[in-house]
C-alpha positions, 0 to 999 in steps of 0.5 A, spaced: 480 874 569 477 870 575 471 874 577 469 871 584 473 873 589 469 873 595 470 867 600 465 864 604 467 869 610 467 875 605 460 874 605 458 872 611 461 878 614 457 882 609 451 878 610 452 881 617 453 888 616 447 888 611 443 884 618 445 889 623 443 895 620 437 892 619 436 890 626 439 898 628 432 901 625 428 896 627 431 896 635 434 902 636 431 907 631 423 905 631 422 901 637 427 905 641 426 913 639 420 913 633 415 909 638 417 914 644 419 920 642 414 925 644 410 931 640 415 935 643 421 931 642 423 932 634 419 937 629 415 934 623 421 934 618 425 931 623 420 926 624 420 925 618 427 924 616 428 919 622 422 915 619 426 915 612 433 913 616 428 907 618 426 905 611 433 905 609 436 901 614 430 896 613 431 896 606 439 895 606 437 889 611 434 885 606 440 882 602 442 879 609 437 873 609 438 870 602 445 871 604 445 866 610 440 862 606 446 861 601 452 860 606 447 854 610 447 850 603 454 851 602 455 849 610 450 843 609 454 841 602 461 841 605 459 839 612 464 833 615 458 832 621 451 834 619 449 832 625 454 836 629 451 842 624 444 840 626 445 841 634 450 847 634 444 851 630 438 848 634 443 850 640 443 857 639 437 858 635 433 856 643 439 860 646 437 865 642 430 866 643 429 870 649 433 875 647 431 875 641 424 876 643 426 882 649 429 885 642 422 886 638 417 885 643 420 888 650 418 881 653 423 875 654 417 871 652 414 872 645 409 868 641 409 873 636 416 871 632 421 867 633 428 867 631 431 867 624 436 861 626 430 857 627 428 858 620 435 856 618 435 850 622 428 847 620 431 849 612 437 844 615 432 838 617 428 840 610 435 839 606 437 833 610 431 829 608 431 831 600 438 828 601 436 822 604 431 821 598 436 822 592 434 830 591 428 827 588 424 833 586 418 830 588 420 829 595 424 835 595 416 840 594 413 835 599 418 837 605 418 844 603 411 845 603 411 842 609 416 846 612 414 852 609 407 851 613 410 849 620 415 856 619 409 859 617 405 857 622 410 858 628 412 865 625 419 863 624 423 871 621 424 869 614 417 864 614 416 859 608 421 865 603 427 862 607 425 854 606 423 856 599 429 859 598 434 854 602 431 848 597 432 853 590 440 854 593 440 846 594 437 843 589 440 848 583 446 848 586 450 846 580 446 850 576 448 857 576 443 861 572 436 857 574 438 858 580 439 865 579 433 867 575 429 862 580 431 866 586 429 872 583 421 869 582 421 866 588 423 873 591 417 876 587 412 872 589 413 871 595 413 878 597 406 878 595 405 884 591 404 881 584 404 888 580 409 890 574 411 896 580 414 891 585 419 889 581 422 897 582 419 896 590 427 897 593 426 892 598 425 887 592 431 890 588 436 890 595 434 882 597 435 880 589 441 885 589 444 879 594 445 874 587 450 880 585 455 877 592 452 870 591 456 870 583 462 872 585 463 867 591 470 863 590 468 856 594 473 858 598 472 858 606 476 863 608 477 865 615 475 861 619 470 863 623 466 857 625 462 860 631 462 868 629 455 868 626 452 863 632 455 868 638 455 875 634 447 874 633 444 874 640 449 879 641 448 884 637 440 883 639 442 884 647 447 890 645 442 894 641 437 892 645 441 894 652 443 901 649 435 902 647 432 900 654 437 904 658 439 909 654 436 912 649 428 910 652 431 914 659 433 920 655 427 921 650 
């Protein structure tokens, strides 16, 4: 029985739903309601419940980023026009940045963080360099280290965790079980909490649960939705910001 039942487009939809839940909790619930509610707005129990809902949203959102990294590698391996792929990702990263800043900081320009498309773009450029060096492990380590430092300094969403994850998915793309084991190790190590209890952390568990979805990948592209993520990413951020700024906050 073939258990690989998820196409690339299905995985992309799952990742998008996870991301939307995460951002709904961060932008509308936390930045909108929690940060602006007066003491009289909610009782202590209601406010406590709201904080738990925010945390659940953030936990459910942890599955999105590994899936996007996985899909990026699939796109890199199968693209017929790498230059166009890089240019498109770069263009939408630039377009999304002011909307991202607005949604998370309330300002149209902020240096406190850059959107995830820049992380994916840097990961794509890293893979390009690795491929040009014939997938040399030594050069892969060097390029990944340098890109990880850049992502950390520039405060890209996902930081070095995303760069490392992208490299792992690429180099171990034909070694499925090793890829998953290394993914678990990278997620644990990048969590910077090296206790036994960290393995039971719900954020960690949700992130590594994305492996199950990857394991069900059929290798087929599925529905044609080439520009879906490119459009949805800034679109949903703008929607959540608008709801927060013009409806939720004025009501509080």
